[in-house]
C-alpha positions as CSV (number, residue, x, y, z in Angstrom):
1,M,57.2,-45.9,22.7
2,A,53.8,-46.8,23.2
3,S,50.5,-44.6,24.9
4,D,48.0,-46.1,26.7
5,I,45.7,-48.4,25.9
6,Q,42.5,-46.0,24.9
7,K,39.4,-47.9,26.4
8,Y,36.1,-47.5,24.7
9,G,32.4,-47.2,26.7
10,F,29.4,-47.9,24.6
11,K,27.6,-44.7,22.9
12,E,25.4,-43.3,25.3
13,G,21.6,-42.3,24.2
14,L,20.5,-45.5,22.1
15,P,17.2,-46.7,23.8
16,H,19.5,-49.8,24.2
17,E,22.8,-50.7,24.3
18,F,23.0,-52.7,21.2
19,E,23.6,-50.4,17.6
20,L,24.6,-51.3,14.0
21,V,26.6,-49.0,12.3
22,N,28.3,-49.1,8.5
23,L,32.0,-50.4,8.7
24,G,33.0,-48.1,5.6
25,E,31.6,-44.5,7.3
26,L,32.8,-46.1,11.0
27,Y,37.0,-46.6,9.7
28,T,36.5,-43.2,8.1
29,N,35.0,-40.9,10.3
30,F,37.0,-42.6,13.3
31,F,40.6,-43.6,11.1
32,D,43.0,-42.0,14.0
33,D,41.0,-43.5,16.5
34,L,41.1,-47.1,15.2
35,I,44.4,-48.0,13.5
36,V,45.9,-47.1,17.2
37,P,45.2,-50.0,19.2
38,H,42.3,-50.2,21.6
39,R,39.9,-51.7,23.4
40,T,36.0,-51.6,24.2
41,D,33.6,-52.7,26.9
42,F,31.1,-53.7,24.6
43,Y,31.4,-56.7,21.6
44,Q,31.5,-56.6,18.2
45,I,30.3,-58.7,15.3
46,I,32.3,-57.2,12.3
47,W,31.5,-58.6,8.9
48,F,33.8,-57.2,6.6
49,K,31.7,-56.7,2.9
50,K,35.2,-55.5,1.1
51,G,38.8,-55.1,1.0
52,K,40.9,-57.7,2.8
53,P,42.6,-56.1,5.7
54,R,45.0,-57.2,8.1
55,H,42.9,-56.9,11.5
56,M,45.1,-57.5,15.1
57,V,43.5,-58.4,17.9
58,D,45.5,-59.6,21.4
59,F,48.7,-59.7,19.1
60,N,47.1,-62.1,16.0
61,P,47.4,-61.0,12.6
62,I,44.4,-61.9,11.0
63,D,44.0,-61.7,6.8
64,I,40.6,-60.9,6.6
65,K,38.8,-62.4,3.2
66,P,35.7,-60.8,1.5
67,N,32.5,-61.5,3.3
68,S,34.1,-62.7,6.3
69,I,32.8,-61.6,9.6
70,L,35.0,-61.7,12.5
71,F,33.6,-61.8,16.1
72,V,35.7,-59.5,18.6
73,D,35.2,-60.6,22.2
74,K,34.7,-57.1,25.1
75,N,38.4,-55.7,26.5
76,S,40.3,-57.4,23.6
77,V,43.2,-55.2,22.8
78,Q,42.8,-54.3,18.4
79,C,43.5,-52.2,15.4
80,F,42.4,-52.1,12.4
81,D,44.6,-51.9,8.8
82,Q,45.4,-48.3,7.9
83,N,46.2,-49.0,4.8
84,E,43.4,-51.2,3.0
85,P,40.0,-50.0,2.6
86,I,37.2,-51.4,3.7
87,D,33.5,-51.8,3.7
88,G,30.6,-53.4,5.5
89,E,29.2,-53.5,8.8
90,V,29.5,-53.9,12.7
91,L,26.6,-54.9,15.1
92,L,28.2,-53.7,18.6
93,F,26.3,-54.9,22.0
94,T,27.2,-55.1,25.7
95,D,26.0,-57.7,28.5
96,N,23.7,-55.2,29.9
97,F,21.9,-55.7,26.5
98,F,22.0,-59.6,25.8
99,C,22.6,-60.7,29.3
100,K,18.8,-60.5,30.5
101,T,18.4,-63.8,32.7
102,E,20.4,-66.3,33.9
103,E,20.1,-68.3,30.1
104,D,20.7,-65.4,28.3
105,T,24.6,-65.4,30.5
106,K,25.2,-68.7,29.9
107,F,24.4,-69.1,26.0
108,L,26.4,-66.3,25.7
109,R,29.3,-67.6,28.4
110,S,29.5,-70.9,26.1
111,S,29.4,-69.3,22.6
112,M,33.2,-70.1,21.8
113,L,32.6,-67.4,19.3
114,F,34.0,-64.8,21.8
115,N,35.1,-67.3,24.2
116,D,38.3,-69.2,22.6
117,L,41.1,-68.7,24.4
118,Y,43.4,-69.3,22.1
119,S,41.7,-68.5,18.7
120,I,40.1,-65.2,17.6
121,S,36.7,-66.4,15.4
122,T,36.1,-65.6,11.9
123,I,33.7,-67.2,9.8
124,E,33.3,-66.7,5.6
125,I,29.9,-66.4,4.5
126,K,30.0,-67.1,0.6
127,E,26.7,-69.4,0.6
128,L,25.5,-67.4,3.7
129,K,25.6,-63.8,2.4
130,S,21.5,-63.8,1.7
131,I,20.7,-64.8,5.2
132,F,23.1,-62.7,7.2
133,D,21.9,-60.1,4.7
134,N,18.4,-60.4,5.8
135,F,19.5,-61.1,9.6
136,F,21.3,-57.9,9.9
137,K,18.6,-55.8,7.1
138,L,16.0,-57.2,10.0
139,M,17.4,-56.1,12.8
140,Q,18.0,-52.1,11.0
141,T,14.2,-52.4,10.4
142,E,13.4,-53.3,13.9
143,L,15.5,-50.2,15.1
144,E,13.6,-48.0,12.7
145,N,10.7,-48.2,14.7
146,D,9.6,-46.5,17.4
147,V,11.0,-48.0,20.6
148,D,8.4,-50.0,22.8
149,N,8.0,-53.1,25.4
150,Y,8.6,-55.6,22.0
151,Q,11.7,-53.9,20.3
152,S,14.4,-55.2,23.1
153,D,13.2,-59.2,23.0
154,I,13.0,-58.8,18.9
155,L,16.7,-57.5,18.8
156,R,18.1,-59.8,21.2
157,N,16.0,-63.1,19.5
158,Q,17.3,-62.4,15.9
159,L,20.8,-61.0,17.7
160,K,20.8,-65.1,19.7
161,N,19.8,-66.7,16.0
162,L,23.0,-65.3,14.7
163,L,25.1,-66.0,16.8
164,L,23.6,-69.9,16.7
165,I,23.7,-69.7,12.5
166,S,27.4,-68.2,13.6
167,E,28.5,-70.5,15.8
168,R,27.4,-74.0,13.5
169,E,29.2,-72.7,10.7
170,R,32.4,-71.9,12.9
171,Q,32.1,-74.9,13.4
172,T,31.5,-76.7,10.0
173,Q,34.9,-75.0,9.1
174,N,36.6,-75.7,11.6
175,S,36.3,-78.6,12.2
176,A,36.2,-78.7,16.0
177,I,32.9,-79.2,18.1
178,I,33.5,-78.3,20.9
179,N,30.2,-80.1,23.2
180,K,28.2,-78.4,25.5
181,G,28.0,-80.0,28.8
182,P,29.1,-80.1,32.5
183,D,32.6,-79.9,31.3
184,L,32.2,-76.6,29.4
185,D,30.2,-75.1,31.9
186,C,33.0,-75.2,34.6
187,V,35.4,-74.1,32.5
188,I,32.9,-70.9,31.6
189,K,33.4,-70.7,35.6
190,F,37.2,-70.9,35.8
191,R,37.2,-68.8,32.8
192,D,34.8,-66.0,34.2
193,L,36.0,-66.2,37.7
194,L,40.0,-66.4,35.9
195,D,39.1,-62.8,33.8
196,K,38.2,-60.8,37.5
197,Q,41.1,-62.7,39.5
198,F,44.3,-63.5,37.2
199,H,46.3,-60.5,38.6
200,L,46.1,-61.6,42.1
201,Q,44.8,-65.4,42.2
202,K,47.6,-67.4,40.3
203,S,47.1,-70.8,42.7
204,V,44.7,-73.5,41.0
205,A,43.7,-74.4,44.5
206,K,42.3,-70.8,45.0
207,Y,40.2,-71.3,42.3
208,T,39.0,-74.4,42.9
209,E,37.9,-73.6,46.7
210,Q,35.4,-71.0,45.1
211,L,34.6,-73.2,42.3
212,S,33.3,-75.6,45.1
213,V,35.2,-78.6,43.2
214,T,38.1,-80.7,43.1
215,Q,41.3,-80.1,41.2
216,K,41.5,-83.6,39.4
217,R,37.3,-82.5,38.3
218,L,38.7,-79.0,36.8
219,N,41.9,-80.3,35.5
220,A,39.7,-83.3,33.1
221,A,37.9,-80.4,32.5
222,T,40.2,-78.2,30.7
223,L,41.4,-81.2,29.4
224,K,38.4,-81.7,27.8
225,V,37.1,-78.1,26.4
226,M,40.6,-76.5,25.7
227,D,43.1,-79.7,25.4
228,I,45.3,-77.5,28.4
229,T,45.6,-77.6,32.1
230,P,43.9,-75.1,34.0
231,K,47.8,-73.6,35.5
232,Q,48.1,-73.3,31.8
233,M,45.3,-71.4,31.0
234,I,45.7,-69.1,34.4
235,D,49.7,-68.6,32.9
236,A,48.0,-67.7,29.4
237,R,45.2,-64.9,31.0
238,V,48.7,-63.5,32.5
239,I,50.6,-63.6,30.4
240,L,48.4,-61.8,27.6
241,E,47.5,-58.9,30.0
242,A,51.0,-58.7,30.2
243,K,52.2,-58.4,26.8
244,R,49.2,-56.0,26.1
245,L,50.6,-53.5,28.7
246,L,54.2,-53.3,28.4
247,V,53.6,-52.8,24.6
248,H,50.3,-50.4,24.9
249,T,51.3,-48.3,27.8
250,L,54.5,-46.6,29.1
251,D,53.9,-48.9,32.6
252,S,57.9,-49.7,33.7
253,V,58.2,-53.2,33.9
254,K,58.5,-53.0,37.4
255,E,54.7,-51.3,37.7
256,I,53.3,-53.9,35.1
257,G,54.9,-56.6,37.7
258,Y,52.8,-55.2,40.2
259,T,49.4,-54.7,38.8
260,L,49.8,-58.7,37.9
261,G,50.7,-59.6,41.2
262,F,54.2,-59.9,41.8
263,E,55.5,-58.1,44.5
264,E,59.2,-58.9,43.4
265,P,60.2,-57.6,40.2
266,T,62.5,-60.4,39.3
267,N,59.9,-62.7,39.6
268,F,57.8,-61.3,37.2
269,V,61.1,-60.7,35.1
270,K,61.6,-65.1,35.4
271,Y,57.8,-65.6,35.3
272,F,57.4,-63.7,31.7
273,K,61.1,-65.1,30.3
274,K,59.7,-68.7,31.4
275,H,56.9,-68.5,29.2
276,Q,58.5,-66.4,26.1
277,A,61.6,-67.0,26.4
278,I,62.6,-63.3,26.1
279,T,62.4,-60.9,29.2
280,P,59.6,-58.2,29.5
281,I,62.5,-55.4,27.8
282,E,63.2,-57.7,25.0
283,F,59.4,-58.1,24.1
284,R,58.3,-54.3,24.8
285,N,61.6,-53.7,22.4
286,K,60.5,-55.8,19.2
287,F,56.7,-55.1,19.8
288,G,56.2,-51.7,20.8
289,N,56.3,-48.5,18.1
C-alpha cells in the first residue's frame, strides 16, 4: 500500500535558511527519496533547465518543459519523475529567512506563486533566461562571500526581486491578474487561519468570528479573489489533506477521519464521497501504490 509521508526540515548548519542547489546533483544523490511522495517545511523554486519530466504535486501531474520554473509551497506533497533525467537549479528558503518584518510576511502570503489553492505555479522563461541566470549567479556569488551583517538582507532582496519578476511573468502567461488590496488581504488571513485549524474547525462563522469580519464580507472577498465561497475553500483544504493521508500513510479510514476532526467514521466517509463521488477506500485503492 503506502507508507507515511516523509517530511524534510531545512538543512542544519548553514549560515542562513536559504540554499542554492544543483538540481542534477540533487536528483542523482537523493534519487530514492525524491521519486516517492515527500513534503518539506520550506519553499522550493525549481528551475528545470533540461528534461521533460512529469512532476507530481498534491495529485496534480505537471508536464514540465525545459527552462520552466516550478514554485512549490511548503508542506505540499510532491514526487519527482523516476524515468526522466533532469538538470537545473533549486532555490530553497524558509519563512524564518524571508519573513523578517510584517511587510515581508504579507508579501510572501500575497504571492500567488505559492498561495494559489487550485493551481501549481509554473512559468516558462525562454525570453527571460538571461535575467534569471543573472539572479541565480548573483545569489551564488553572495553565498560564496564571507558571512557578515549584510548578507542575509542582500539575499532576501535578491530573492524578493526574483519573486516579483516571476509573479509578473506568471500573470502575463496565465492572463489571470489578482489585484492586491483589502479583498486579497482578507483571503490571505482566512487561508492562514484555515491552514492551522481546518482539522478542528469547519464552520465559516467560527472563522469570521476570529477574523472580526462578517460572513458576507468574507464571502465577497473569496468570490472576488478565488471565485469560490469560504465553505468551498474549507472543504477543498479538508479533502486535500484527506487525499494525502489516504494515499501516503497507512492510517485507517477511521484514524484519518479522527485526524480531520470527524468524531464518527461514517460522517467522514459521507463527507468524502459527497465531494469526490467515491469512498475513501475506493480513492485509496485507485491512487495508492
